C-alpha positions in Angstrom: 27.2 31.6 -7.5 24.6 30.4 -5.0 23.0 27.0 -5.6 19.5 26.1 -4.6 19.1 22.8 -3.0 16.9 20.2 -4.9 13.7 19.2 -3.1 13.7 15.5 -2.2 9.9 15.5 -2.8 8.1 17.8 -5.1 5.3 20.1 -3.7 2.7 18.1 -5.7 3.9 14.7 -4.3 4.2 16.2 -0.8 0.5 17.2 -1.0 -0.4 13.6 -2.2 1.6 12.1 0.7 -0.2 14.2 3.3 -3.6 13.1 1.8 -2.3 9.5 1.8 -1.5 9.6 5.5 -5.0 10.5 6.3 -6.6 8.0 3.9 -4.3 5.3 5.2 -5.2 5.8 8.8 -8.9 5.8 7.9 -8.6 2.6 5.8 -6.8 0.7 8.5 -9.5 1.7 11.0 -12.1 0.3 8.7 -10.0 -2.8 7.8 -8.3 -3.7 11.1 -7.4 -7.3 10.0 -5.1 -8.6 7.4 -7.2 -9.3 4.3 -4.9 -12.1 3.2 -4.8 -13.9 6.5 -8.6 -13.8 6.7 -9.0 -15.2 3.1 -6.1 -17.6 3.0 -5.3 -18.8 6.5 -8.8 -18.2 8.1 -7.3 -16.3 11.0 -7.4 -12.7 12.2 -4.1 -11.0 12.2 -3.8 -7.2 12.8 -3.1 -5.2 9.7 -0.1 -2.9 9.9 0.5 -2.0 6.3 -1.3 -0.9 3.1 -0.3 -2.9 0.1 -0.7 -1.1 -3.3 -1.7 -3.8 -5.7 -0.8 -1.8 -8.8 2.1 0.4 -7.4 2.0 3.9 -6.0 2.8 6.0 -9.1 0.8 9.2 -9.7 -2.8 9.1 -8.6 -2.6 5.3 -7.7 -1.0 6.3 -4.4 -4.4 7.5 -3.1 -6.8 5.1 -5.0 -8.2 2.9 -2.2 -9.8 0.5 -4.6 -6.2 -0.8 -5.3 -5.3 -1.2 -1.6 -5.1 -4.2 0.7 -4.8 -4.0 4.4 -2.0 -6.6 5.3 0.2 -7.7 8.1 3.9 -7.4 7.7 4.4 -11.2 7.0 1.8 -11.2 4.2 3.2 -8.0 2.7 6.7 -9.6 2.6 5.2 -12.8 1.1 3.5 -10.8 -1.6 6.8 -9.1 -2.7 8.9 -12.2 -2.2 6.6 -14.4 -4.4 5.3 -12.3 -7.2 4.2 -15.1 -9.4 1.9 -16.4 -6.6 0.7 -12.8 -5.9 -0.3 -12.2 -9.5 -2.2 -15.5 -9.6 -4.1 -14.6 -6.5 -4.7 -10.9 -7.6 -2.6 -9.4 -4.8 -0.4 -7.8 -7.5 -1.9 -6.3 -10.7 0.0 -5.5 -13.9 0.6 -1.8 -14.4 
């Protein structure tokens, strides 16, 4: 009996990820600096990541109204200090 390999990513999610890649690049071009560093530290640090404030499930992956352009340090700070991030609005309840 021949077995078919399971796809690691569904066709639907694969399409979303291709679209996300384009949207991410565009968003980082229009938001080149970390939005947290500008607001909190008053300094300009190059943004490297997209932080999804409400997760990446389903259509939230490509909803840019829930995104923040952040540097790696701020992204780690958000995920390492969720209480602070929820208070500041950097994380939203799902």
